[in-house]
C-alpha positions as CSV (number, residue, x, y, z in Angstrom):
1,M,120.8,123.4,95.2
2,L,120.5,119.9,96.7
3,S,122.5,118.4,99.6
4,N,122.6,114.9,101.0
5,H,121.9,114.2,104.7
6,D,122.3,111.0,106.7
7,N,119.9,109.7,109.3
8,S,121.7,111.4,112.1
9,C,121.5,115.0,110.9
10,A,119.9,117.3,113.3
11,C,117.6,119.1,110.8
12,C,115.6,116.2,109.4
13,S,116.6,112.9,111.2
14,D,113.0,112.6,112.5
15,L,111.6,112.8,109.0
16,L,114.1,110.4,107.6
17,Q,113.3,108.0,110.4
18,R,109.6,108.3,109.6
19,H,108.8,110.1,112.8
20,F,106.5,112.7,111.4
21,D,105.3,115.5,113.7
22,R,102.7,117.8,112.2
23,R,103.5,120.7,114.6
24,R,107.2,120.5,113.8
25,F,106.5,120.3,110.1
26,L,104.5,123.5,110.4
27,H,107.3,125.2,112.3
28,V,109.8,124.1,109.6
29,A,107.5,125.1,106.8
30,A,106.8,128.5,108.3
31,G,110.5,129.2,108.8
32,A,111.3,128.2,105.2
33,G,108.5,130.5,104.0
34,A,109.8,133.4,106.0
35,V,113.3,133.0,104.6
36,A,111.8,132.7,101.1
37,M,109.9,135.9,101.5
38,F,112.6,137.8,103.4
39,P,116.0,136.3,102.4
40,S,117.9,138.8,104.5
41,L,116.4,137.2,107.7
42,A,118.5,134.2,107.0
43,F,121.6,136.2,107.5
44,S,120.6,138.5,110.3
45,A,119.4,136.3,113.2
46,S,122.5,137.3,115.1
47,G,125.0,140.1,114.9
48,N,125.6,143.5,116.4
49,Y,122.5,145.6,116.9
50,D,122.1,149.0,118.5
51,A,119.4,148.3,121.1
52,M,116.3,146.3,122.2
53,V,113.1,148.3,122.0
54,L,110.5,147.7,124.7
55,T,107.0,148.7,123.6
56,C,103.4,148.4,124.7
57,I,100.8,146.1,123.1
58,D,98.6,149.2,122.5
59,P,97.4,149.0,118.9
60,R,98.4,152.6,118.3
61,F,102.1,151.8,119.0
62,P,103.5,150.2,115.8
63,E,103.4,153.3,113.5
64,P,104.8,155.8,116.1
65,T,107.5,153.3,117.1
66,I,108.7,152.8,113.6
67,N,108.6,156.5,112.9
68,Y,110.6,157.2,116.1
69,M,113.2,154.6,115.2
70,K,113.5,156.1,111.7
71,S,114.2,159.5,113.3
72,R,117.1,157.9,115.1
73,D,118.3,156.1,112.0
74,M,117.9,152.7,113.7
75,V,115.5,150.8,111.4
76,G,116.8,147.3,111.0
77,K,119.2,147.9,113.8
78,Y,117.2,146.8,116.9
79,S,115.5,143.8,118.4
80,Q,112.0,144.3,119.9
81,F,110.0,143.1,122.9
82,T,106.3,144.0,123.3
83,F,104.0,143.5,126.2
84,A,101.3,145.4,128.1
85,G,102.7,148.5,129.7
86,A,106.2,148.3,128.2
87,S,108.4,149.3,131.2
88,I,105.5,149.1,133.6
89,G,105.0,145.5,132.7
90,V,108.7,144.9,133.6
91,V,108.5,146.4,137.1
92,A,104.9,146.5,138.4
93,P,104.2,144.0,141.2
94,A,100.8,143.4,139.6
95,F,102.6,141.8,136.6
96,K,105.2,139.9,138.6
97,A,104.6,136.7,136.6
98,W,105.7,138.5,133.4
99,H,109.0,139.8,134.7
100,K,111.1,136.7,134.1
101,T,109.9,136.5,130.5
102,F,111.3,140.0,129.8
103,W,114.6,139.3,131.5
104,D,115.0,136.0,129.6
105,N,114.3,137.7,126.3
106,L,116.7,140.5,127.1
107,A,119.4,138.0,127.9
108,A,118.7,136.2,124.6
109,S,118.9,139.5,122.7
110,I,122.2,140.4,124.4
111,Q,123.6,137.0,123.5
112,L,122.3,137.0,119.9
113,H,122.4,140.7,119.0
114,N,125.1,142.1,121.3
115,I,122.8,145.0,122.2
116,P,124.3,147.7,124.5
117,K,121.1,149.3,125.6
118,V,117.3,149.1,126.0
119,I,115.0,151.8,124.7
120,A,111.6,151.7,126.5
121,I,108.7,153.5,124.9
122,D,105.8,154.2,127.2
123,H,102.7,156.4,126.9
124,R,100.7,158.6,129.2
125,D,97.2,157.0,128.9
126,C,98.5,153.5,129.3
127,G,95.7,151.0,130.3
128,A,98.3,148.7,131.9
129,A,99.3,151.5,134.2
130,K,95.7,151.8,135.4
131,I,95.6,148.0,136.0
132,A,98.9,147.9,137.7
133,Y,98.6,150.9,140.0
134,G,95.2,152.6,139.7
135,P,94.1,155.4,142.0
136,P,94.8,154.2,145.6
137,K,91.6,153.9,147.7
138,E,93.2,155.7,150.6
139,G,94.0,158.7,148.5
140,A,97.1,160.3,147.0
141,M,99.2,163.4,147.1
142,L,98.1,166.3,145.0
143,W,100.8,168.4,143.4
144,I,100.4,171.8,141.8
145,D,102.9,173.6,139.5
146,T,103.3,177.2,140.4
147,A,104.7,180.1,138.4
148,A,106.2,182.7,140.8
149,I,108.1,185.9,140.4
150,P,111.1,186.3,142.7
151,K,111.0,189.4,144.8
152,D,114.4,190.5,143.4
153,A,113.5,189.7,139.7
154,P,115.2,192.2,137.4
155,N,112.2,192.7,135.2
156,P,108.9,192.0,137.1
157,D,106.8,193.9,134.6
158,A,107.9,191.5,131.8
159,A,107.3,188.6,134.1
160,H,103.7,189.8,134.8
161,R,103.1,190.2,131.1
162,F,104.4,186.6,130.5
163,L,102.1,185.2,133.1
164,D,99.2,187.2,131.6
165,F,100.0,185.6,128.3
166,M,100.2,182.1,129.7
167,M,96.8,182.6,131.4
168,E,95.0,183.5,128.1
169,P,92.5,180.6,127.5
170,K,93.9,179.6,124.1
171,V,97.5,179.5,125.4
172,A,96.6,177.7,128.6
173,A,94.6,175.1,126.6
174,A,97.5,174.6,124.2
175,S,99.8,174.1,127.2
176,S,97.5,171.4,128.6
177,T,97.2,169.7,125.2
178,L,101.0,169.6,124.9
179,T,101.8,168.5,128.4
180,G,98.8,166.4,129.3
181,Y,98.4,168.3,132.5
182,A,95.2,169.9,133.8
183,N,94.9,173.6,134.4
184,A,92.7,175.7,136.7
185,N,91.7,178.1,134.0
186,V,87.9,177.6,133.5
187,P,87.7,179.2,130.0
188,A,90.7,177.3,128.9
189,T,89.3,174.0,130.1
190,A,86.2,174.6,127.9
191,L,88.6,174.6,124.8
192,L,90.2,171.3,125.6
193,D,89.5,168.1,123.8
194,K,87.3,165.7,125.7
195,A,90.1,163.1,125.5
196,I,91.8,165.3,128.0
197,T,89.0,166.6,130.2
198,G,87.4,163.2,130.2
199,N,90.6,161.5,131.3
200,P,90.2,160.7,135.1
201,W,94.0,160.6,135.4
202,I,94.2,164.3,134.3
203,Y,90.9,165.6,135.6
204,P,89.9,163.2,138.5
205,P,86.2,163.0,139.3
206,A,84.9,164.6,142.5
207,E,85.0,161.4,144.5
208,A,88.7,160.9,143.6
209,R,89.6,164.6,144.3
210,A,88.0,164.3,147.8
211,R,90.8,161.7,148.7
212,L,93.6,163.9,147.4
213,Y,95.8,165.8,149.9
214,T,98.7,168.3,149.7
215,I,101.9,168.2,151.8
216,T,102.5,171.0,154.3
217,A,105.5,173.2,154.2
218,A,108.6,171.8,155.9
219,N,109.8,173.4,159.1
220,A,113.4,174.4,159.6
221,E,114.6,171.1,161.0
222,Q,112.9,169.1,158.2
223,T,114.4,171.4,155.6
224,R,117.9,170.9,156.9
225,E,117.4,167.1,156.9
226,R,116.0,167.1,153.4
227,T,119.0,169.2,152.2
228,R,121.4,166.9,154.0
229,L,119.9,163.8,152.4
230,W,119.8,165.4,148.9
231,T,123.4,166.5,149.2
232,A,124.4,163.0,150.1
233,I,122.6,161.6,147.1
234,K,124.2,164.1,144.7
235,T,127.7,163.7,146.1
236,G,127.6,160.0,146.8
237,R,128.9,160.6,150.4
């Protein structure tokens, strides 16, 4: 199909007036090629989409991302923004110069695609997190998950058997593999993949552990204050 244009048309007036810009020509040619290869793109630049997906630049991300969006029946129904750290890149002070870029792109996606939400996909071993935050030189708080049996538990024998089961090396190792958390079970640690035991964010080296500390139990006054503050947060009063 052919159409006639006059010298004032916005799409090609510079060419008709012999103002040839090679960079602009490449942009136009690339756009035309994309439409030729993917005709549907010409009709879907704007519309109503379900979300913007925020992902990391990690090379491992594309396949899990598309698989996750398939599981939610959202393929072809979302816009996407990708940069280092995903949500970490949006908020970390170390990447402050990037923040405006994300918000500008989000505003554009809202305007073009009418998206109602953002889906941020992060991952545990994110290199950007290490750049942005890293282990503080002054140390950090150590936290420990504890399994305890209440003194008035109705079936303490079953509880003990469950704890014995969870402490079996194979089970403890499977738990660490699933959660990405360290465990204090030496035989279980020997069964873990080196990707976990060699990760300093899961198993910190001795010099890092030396700077870790635990909090002390709160006294009665501190417990009351913490309860009061938490109640105010939950009730909004």
